C-alpha positions in Angstrom: -4.8 31.3 -22.4 -7.2 30.4 -19.6 -6.2 28.6 -16.5 -8.4 26.1 -15.3 -8.2 24.4 -12.0 -8.3 20.8 -11.9 -10.7 21.0 -9.0 -13.0 23.4 -10.9 -15.9 20.9 -10.7 -15.4 19.9 -7.1 -18.6 20.5 -5.1 -20.6 21.8 -8.0 -22.8 18.9 -8.4 -20.4 16.7 -10.2 -22.2 13.5 -10.7 -19.1 11.5 -11.4 -18.5 11.7 -7.6 -21.8 9.8 -7.1 -20.8 7.2 -9.7 -17.4 6.9 -8.2 -18.9 6.4 -4.8 -21.0 3.7 -6.0 -18.1 2.0 -7.8 -15.9 2.4 -4.7 -18.7 0.7 -2.5 -19.1 -2.0 -5.0 -15.2 -2.6 -5.1 -15.0 -2.3 -1.4 -17.7 -5.0 -0.9 -15.6 -7.1 -3.3 -12.4 -6.5 -1.5 -14.1 -7.1 1.9 -15.6 -10.5 0.8 -12.5 -11.7 -0.6 -10.5 -10.5 2.6 -13.1 -12.4 4.7 -12.8 -15.6 2.4 -9.2 -15.4 2.5 -9.3 -15.2 6.3 -11.6 -18.1 6.5 -9.5 -20.2 4.2 -6.5 -19.3 6.1 -8.1 -20.3 9.4 -9.4 -23.5 7.8 -5.9 -24.5 6.7 -4.4 -23.5 9.9 -6.7 -25.6 12.0 -6.3 -28.5 9.6 -2.5 -28.2 10.2 -3.0 -28.2 13.9 -5.3 -31.1 13.8 -2.9 -33.1 11.6 0.1 -32.2 14.1 -2.3 -33.5 17.0 -2.8 -36.8 15.0 0.9 -37.2 14.5 1.4 -36.8 18.4 -1.3 -39.3 19.1 0.3 -41.8 16.7 3.6 -41.3 18.2 2.3 -41.8 21.7 0.5 -45.0 20.7 3.8 -46.3 19.2 5.7 -45.4 22.4 3.1 -46.8 24.7 2.1 -49.8 22.7 -1.5 -48.6 22.9 -2.7 -49.6 19.4 -6.4 -50.8 19.9 -9.2 -49.0 21.6 -7.0 -45.9 21.7 -9.4 -43.1 22.5 -7.0 -40.3 21.9 -6.2 -41.8 18.4 -9.9 -42.0 17.6 -10.5 -38.5 18.6 -7.6 -37.0 16.5 -8.6 -39.2 13.5 -12.0 -37.8 13.8 -10.9 -34.2 14.2 -8.8 -34.6 10.9 -11.8 -36.2 9.0 -13.9 -33.2 10.1 -11.3 -30.8 8.8 -11.1 -32.8 5.5 -14.9 -32.4 5.2 -14.6 -28.7 5.6 -11.8 -28.6 3.0 -14.3 -30.2 0.6 -17.3 -27.9 1.6 -15.0 -24.8 1.1 -14.2 -26.2 -2.3 -10.5 -26.5 -1.9 -10.7 -30.3 -2.7 -13.2 -32.6 -4.1 -14.0 -36.2 -2.8 -13.3 -37.3 -6.4 -9.7 -35.9 -6.2 -9.4 -37.4 -2.8 -10.7 -40.9 -4.0 -8.2 -40.7 -6.9 -5.4 -40.0 -4.6 -6.5 -42.8 -2.2 -6.4 -45.2 -5.1 -2.8 -44.1 -6.0 -1.5 -44.3 -2.4 -2.8 -47.8 -2.1 -0.9 -48.6 -5.1 2.2 -47.3 -3.6 1.5 -49.0 -0.2 1.0 -52.4 -2.1 4.4 -52.0 -3.8 6.5 -50.5 -0.9 5.0 -51.9 2.2 3.3 -55.1 3.8 0.1 -53.2 4.7 -1.8 -54.1 1.6 
């Protein structure tokens, strides 16, 4: 019975190593692109949360101070949130169609439960 080392082809021009390297590089590229995209999406959602929080603060301050009209801070924070919503759409996390459908539903609820509409 012959004993053969599992490393018998190592370093002897084993072409599978080249193929495996190409496969490794391709897989690494996919992983890196996914990791990069995941980081971008996390950053996008984190900044969106932060901007929503800043809008909440601006709304609260407007109520406390009675500063409803011509409120520069409120306009600034609304603009920042709208920018983030546009980026959410550009990164394909939401579509304007989905948002428009949701706006219709929210207006129905407001009509039923508030005096705003």
